[in-house]
C-alpha positions in Angstrom: -9.6 6.3 -0.9 -6.4 5.1 0.7 -5.7 2.3 -1.8 -6.1 4.6 -4.8 -4.0 7.3 -3.2 -1.1 4.9 -2.5 -1.3 3.3 -5.9 -1.2 6.8 -7.6 1.7 7.8 -5.4 3.7 4.6 -6.3 3.1 5.3 -10.0 4.3 8.9 -9.5 7.5 7.5 -8.0 8.3 5.6 -11.2 7.6 2.2 -9.8 5.1 1.3 -12.6 2.1 2.6 -14.4 -1.3 3.0 -12.8 -3.9 0.5 -14.0 -1.2 -1.3 -16.1 1.0 -2.9 -13.5 0.1 -0.9 -10.4 -3.5 -1.5 -9.1 -5.6 0.0 -6.4 -7.4 -3.2 -5.9 -6.7 -6.9 -6.1 -5.0 -8.0 -9.3 -7.3 -7.9 -12.2 -7.7 -11.1 -14.2 -5.8 -9.7 -17.2 -2.9 -8.1 -15.2 0.6 -8.9 -16.2 2.7 -11.4 -14.2 4.9 -8.6 -12.8 2.5 -6.3 -11.0 1.8 -4.5 -7.7 -1.6 -4.1 -6.0 -2.7 -2.1 -2.9 -5.5 -3.3 -0.7 -7.0 -1.2 2.0 -7.9 -2.8 5.3 -10.4 -1.6 7.9 -9.1 1.1 10.2 -10.3 2.9 13.3 -10.9 6.5 14.4 -9.0 8.0 17.4 -10.7 10.7 19.5 -9.2 13.9 20.9 -8.5 14.6 24.5 -10.3 17.3 26.5 -13.7 19.0 26.0 -14.5 17.5 22.6 -13.9 13.8 23.2 -16.2 12.8 20.3 -14.3 14.6 17.6 -11.9 12.4 15.6 -8.3 13.7 15.8 -7.1 11.2 13.1 -8.0 7.9 11.6 -5.8 4.8 11.9 -5.5 3.2 8.5 -4.0 0.0 7.3 -3.2 -1.4 3.9 -1.2 -4.1 2.2 1.0 -3.9 -0.9 1.5 -7.1 -2.8 4.1 -7.6 -5.5 3.7 -10.4 -7.9 6.4 -11.8 -10.3 6.7 -14.3 -13.1 7.0 -18.0 -12.1 10.7 -17.9 -12.6 11.3 -14.4 -11.1 11.1 -14.8 -7.3 14.0 -12.4 -6.9 12.5 -9.8 -9.1 9.2 -9.7 -7.2 11.1 -9.4 -3.9 13.2 -6.5 -5.3 10.0 -4.8 -6.4 8.4 -5.0 -3.0 11.6 -3.8 -1.4 11.6 -0.8 -3.8 7.9 -0.1 -2.8 8.8 -0.2 0.9 11.7 2.2 0.4 9.3 4.7 -1.1 6.6 4.3 1.6 8.3 3.6 4.9 8.4 6.6 7.1 6.8 8.8 4.5 4.9 11.7 5.8 3.3 14.0 6.4 2.2 13.8 2.7 -1.0 15.0 1.1 -2.5 12.8 -1.5 -5.8 13.6 -3.2 -6.5 16.2 -0.5 -6.0 13.8 2.4 -3.0 14.2 4.7 -1.2 11.0 5.7 1.2 11.0 8.7 4.2 8.7 9.1 3.4 5.6 7.0 5.1 2.6 8.6 5.7 -0.6 6.7 6.7 -4.1 7.8 9.7 -5.8 6.3 8.9 -7.7 3.1 7.8 -11.2 3.5 6.9 -14.1 1.1 3.2 -14.4 1.2 2.7 -17.5 -1.1 2.6 -18.5 -4.7 -0.7 -17.8 -6.5 -2.8 -20.4 -8.3 -0.5 -20.1 -11.3 2.7 -20.5 -9.4 3.7 -16.8 -9.4 5.5 -15.6 -6.3 3.7 -13.0 -4.1 5.7 -10.8 -1.8 3.9 -8.5 0.7 4.3 -5.6 3.1 1.8 -4.6 5.7 1.5 -0.8 6.2 -0.1 1.5 8.8 -0.6 5.2 8.9 -2.6 7.9 10.6 -4.6 10.2 8.3 -6.6 13.3 8.7 -10.2 12.4 9.6 -12.6 12.0 6.6 
């Protein structure tokens, strides 16, 4: 799964610890204030040209990465999402869990909102092509 692959990759890049402060899902209830989550979004399959038009050449995939900080640490959460973007933007081709991802592209970081407890949320939207599943 894309979200799991990206979360594992970020942990391997020393940006945090998987299932402690980097999550492959929305933030769990008991997650620390300073944490990152990866959320996969629906993608599409792109066909090939020529005789086999029905075969998928690659899948378009999208995901978001959200960094959350403590109430008084807006700058820290922004720095965290910038560090995540630096590790992901223009990454590829890279094989994660047996799936090849080509040219991951990330938006510039933006302030999403504060959560219900006043913690700042910074986000990047990412797109990639991956080998068909």
